[in-house]
C-alpha positions as a printed NumPy array, in Angstrom:
array([[124.072,  50.686, 103.024],
       [122.591,  51.995,  99.754],
       [123.414,  55.632,  98.779],
       [119.54 ,  57.224,  99.679],
       [119.653,  55.339, 102.946],
       [122.843,  56.882, 104.287],
       [122.131,  60.361, 102.728],
       [118.995,  60.573, 104.33 ],
       [120.724,  59.741, 107.679],
       [123.278,  62.286, 107.475],
       [120.925,  64.737, 106.107],
       [118.568,  64.31 , 109.233],
       [121.542,  64.513, 111.875],
       [122.138,  67.661, 110.701],
       [118.711,  68.939, 110.273],
       [118.444,  67.922, 114.121],
       [121.393,  69.913, 114.993],
       [120.987,  73.686, 115.813],
       [121.712,  76.279, 113.105],
       [125.168,  77.203, 113.607],
       [126.593,  73.736, 114.561],
       [129.885,  72.898, 112.594],
       [130.817,  69.488, 111.199],
       [133.737,  67.369, 109.759],
       [133.467,  64.137, 107.773],
       [134.401,  62.092, 110.978],
       [130.904,  63.173, 112.708],
       [129.292,  60.812, 110.253],
       [131.663,  57.774, 109.976],
       [129.119,  55.412, 112.085],
       [126.787,  56.049, 108.964],
       [128.935,  55.54 , 105.8  ],
       [132.429,  55.263, 104.97 ],
       [134.666,  58.256, 104.471],
       [133.986,  58.514, 100.447],
       [130.306,  58.355, 100.801],
       [130.244,  60.911, 103.445],
       [132.141,  63.339, 101.784],
       [129.912,  62.755,  98.518],
       [126.874,  63.247, 100.698],
       [128.271,  66.436, 102.47 ],
       [129.185,  67.935,  98.722],
       [125.712,  67.332,  97.674],
       [124.376,  69.189, 100.724],
       [126.576,  72.041, 100.012],
       [125.621,  72.211,  96.297],
       [121.865,  72.796,  97.65 ],
       [123.052,  75.14 , 100.185],
       [121.492,  72.8  , 103.125],
       [124.996,  73.203, 104.788],
       [127.952,  75.534, 104.341],
       [131.804,  74.74 , 103.53 ],
       [133.473,  77.036, 106.091],
       [137.32 ,  75.628, 105.289],
       [138.405,  72.321, 103.913],
       [136.831,  69.734, 105.743],
       [134.755,  71.712, 107.954],
       [131.143,  72.48 , 107.444],
       [128.118,  74.345, 109.109],
       [124.532,  74.224, 109.22 ],
       [123.823,  78.131, 108.224],
       [121.063,  80.365, 109.574],
       [119.309,  82.44 , 107.068],
       [118.333,  85.777, 108.377],
       [114.845,  87.021, 107.083],
       [115.52 ,  90.445, 108.337],
       [118.756,  90.741, 106.562],
       [118.068,  88.628, 103.716],
       [121.511,  86.738, 104.129],
       [123.17 ,  83.99 , 105.872],
       [124.462,  84.872, 109.303],
       [128.32 ,  84.518, 109.873],
       [129.638,  81.304, 111.117],
       [129.549,  80.5  , 114.899],
       [133.151,  80.936, 115.79 ],
       [133.048,  78.375, 118.756],
       [131.422,  75.714, 116.767],
       [133.758,  76.198, 113.636],
       [136.914,  76.15 , 116.221],
       [135.735,  72.809, 117.989],
       [135.126,  71.155, 114.798],
       [138.605,  71.976, 113.731],
       [139.785,  70.442, 116.901],
       [137.921,  67.476, 116.348],
       [139.379,  67.071, 112.818],
       [142.752,  67.087, 114.098],
       [142.249,  65.389, 117.536],
       [143.324,  68.581, 119.7  ],
       [142.243,  69.787, 123.078],
       [141.348,  73.194, 122.704],
       [140.589,  76.068, 125.376],
       [139.399,  79.711, 124.608],
       [141.835,  82.1  , 125.836],
       [142.121,  86.098, 126.337],
       [139.358,  87.842, 125.116],
       [137.467,  84.992, 123.663],
       [137.385,  83.167, 127.065],
       [136.099,  86.386, 128.483],
       [133.319,  86.759, 125.977],
       [132.331,  83.077, 126.308],
       [131.722,  83.297, 130.091],
       [129.907,  86.082, 129.596],
       [132.579,  88.254, 131.583],
       [132.836,  90.645, 128.494],
       [130.274,  91.722, 126.074],
       [132.813,  92.847, 123.677],
       [132.97 ,  90.679, 120.622],
       [136.566,  89.215, 120.01 ],
       [138.382,  90.763, 116.725],
       [140.404,  87.408, 116.865],
       [139.078,  84.343, 118.2  ],
       [142.409,  82.761, 120.267],
       [142.497,  79.221, 121.724],
       [145.131,  77.324, 123.605],
       [145.773,  73.988, 122.023],
       [148.053,  71.134, 122.284],
       [148.237,  70.89 , 118.83 ],
       [150.594,  73.064, 116.631],
       [149.967,  76.634, 115.721],
       [147.585,  77.449, 112.972],
       [145.645,  80.188, 111.84 ],
       [142.599,  80.526, 109.731],
       [140.301,  83.122, 107.94 ],
       [136.843,  82.373, 108.777],
       [134.694,  84.72 , 106.924],
       [136.978,  87.606, 107.64 ],
       [137.763,  86.897, 111.173],
       [141.102,  85.409, 112.306],
       [140.845,  82.31 , 114.135],
       [143.853,  81.289, 115.854],
       [145.24 ,  78.124, 117.832],
       [148.333,  78.843, 120.04 ],
       [150.256,  75.673, 120.806],
       [150.659,  75.106, 124.845],
       [151.864,  72.401, 126.892],
       [150.3  ,  74.053, 129.823],
       [148.542,  71.242, 132.087],
       [145.861,  73.925, 133.113],
       [143.945,  72.733, 129.636],
       [144.658,  69.263, 129.763],
       [144.289,  67.906, 132.915],
       [141.083,  69.642, 134.131],
       [137.448,  70.135, 132.876],
       [136.503,  72.404, 130.169],
       [134.886,  75.199, 132.349],
       [137.829,  75.232, 134.746],
       [140.451,  75.627, 132.196],
       [138.027,  78.151, 130.333],
       [137.696,  80.196, 133.767],
       [141.566,  80.111, 134.309],
       [142.084,  81.413, 130.961],
       [139.351,  83.973, 131.568],
       [140.94 ,  85.377, 135.032],
       [144.433,  85.209, 133.401],
       [143.485,  87.121, 130.509],
       [141.96 ,  89.88 , 132.99 ],
       [145.221,  89.731, 135.351],
       [144.757,  89.407, 139.54 ],
       [144.783,  93.211, 139.708],
       [141.831,  93.7  , 137.576],
       [139.564,  90.816, 138.835],
       [136.82 ,  93.337, 140.591],
       [133.56 ,  92.229, 142.179],
       [131.743,  92.627, 138.735],
       [134.116,  90.043, 137.363],
       [133.531,  87.606, 140.237],
       [129.875,  88.066, 139.83 ],
       [129.98 ,  87.357, 136.079],
       [131.984,  84.405, 136.717],
       [129.594,  82.954, 139.361],
       [126.628,  83.618, 137.039],
       [128.666,  81.164, 134.338],
       [128.858,  78.281, 136.663],
       [126.721,  75.837, 138.383],
       [127.287,  74.664, 141.837],
       [128.829,  71.485, 140.702],
       [131.35 ,  73.59 , 138.085],
       [132.086,  75.874, 140.93 ],
       [133.141,  72.55 , 143.405],
       [135.017,  71.073, 140.806],
       [136.839,  74.482, 139.645],
       [137.806,  74.892, 143.486],
       [139.176,  71.129, 143.431],
       [140.813,  71.53 , 140.182],
       [142.859,  74.77 , 141.019],
       [144.09 ,  73.536, 144.204],
       [147.821,  73.288, 142.742],
       [147.119,  76.382, 140.139],
       [147.95 ,  79.657, 140.373],
       [147.704,  80.919, 143.967],
       [145.23 ,  83.799, 143.597],
       [142.945,  81.981, 141.144],
       [142.499,  79.295, 143.845],
       [141.88 ,  81.87 , 146.342],
       [138.955,  82.954, 143.85 ],
       [137.662,  79.695, 143.632],
       [137.219,  79.345, 147.188],
       [135.296,  82.587, 147.231],
       [133.031,  81.367, 144.583],
       [132.312,  78.12 , 146.375],
       [131.839,  80.089, 149.747],
       [129.309,  82.45 , 147.735],
       [127.395,  79.4  , 146.515],
       [127.073,  77.886, 150.058],
       [125.467,  81.204, 151.334],
       [122.601,  80.507, 148.914],
       [121.933,  76.972, 149.758]])
C-alpha cells in the first residue's frame, strides 16, 4: 500500500475515535507495517492532530475553546493504551476504581492499577500513573466490571460500605453485569459475594 493510502486510513481511524482516545503503534498494524505507522504517527504529531503522551503512546487531544488550550490526557485511556502496548491485564484499584464506578466524585491524585505486568510508574502531564504487580486471580479470571467492583469495594472496606455506596454501585451496573458479578464472586471474599447477592435481589425487585 502506498504512503498516501495508508496515511489516510490511519488519519480516518483517529478522526473517527472520540477526543481523548489513546493509541499505540500496534493499533494500526492491520493498515501498515511498524515503520510506516510510526512515520504516519510522527507526521500527525507534528501537525498537532495527535499528541505524544509518552514513548509509543499518543492521544487525540481535545482543544477547549473556553480555556484556549488542550485538555489534559484522559488517564483511563492512557492506562489502557500502555497495557495494550505491553500485553498486560490491568484493573483500576483504590480511589481510581471508586471514581470510575461513580462511587466517588473525587478525582484521584494518583491513578493506580493492579496489573499482571511488572511495577511501573509514569508521569502523565504532571499526574502520577502507577501499575502495581499482582497475581490476584480476581483481576484475570473475572470480567472487567466484576474486577473493577471488587477493587472499589476493597478500597472502601467492609465496614465503610453504606447504603449510598450500594446505590451508586447498583447504578454503575446493568442487569447482566449484576448477574455476572454474583456468579464470579462465588469464591471471592464472603462479604463481597453477599453484597453481590443484595445487588441482584435489588435488580429483581425492579424487573
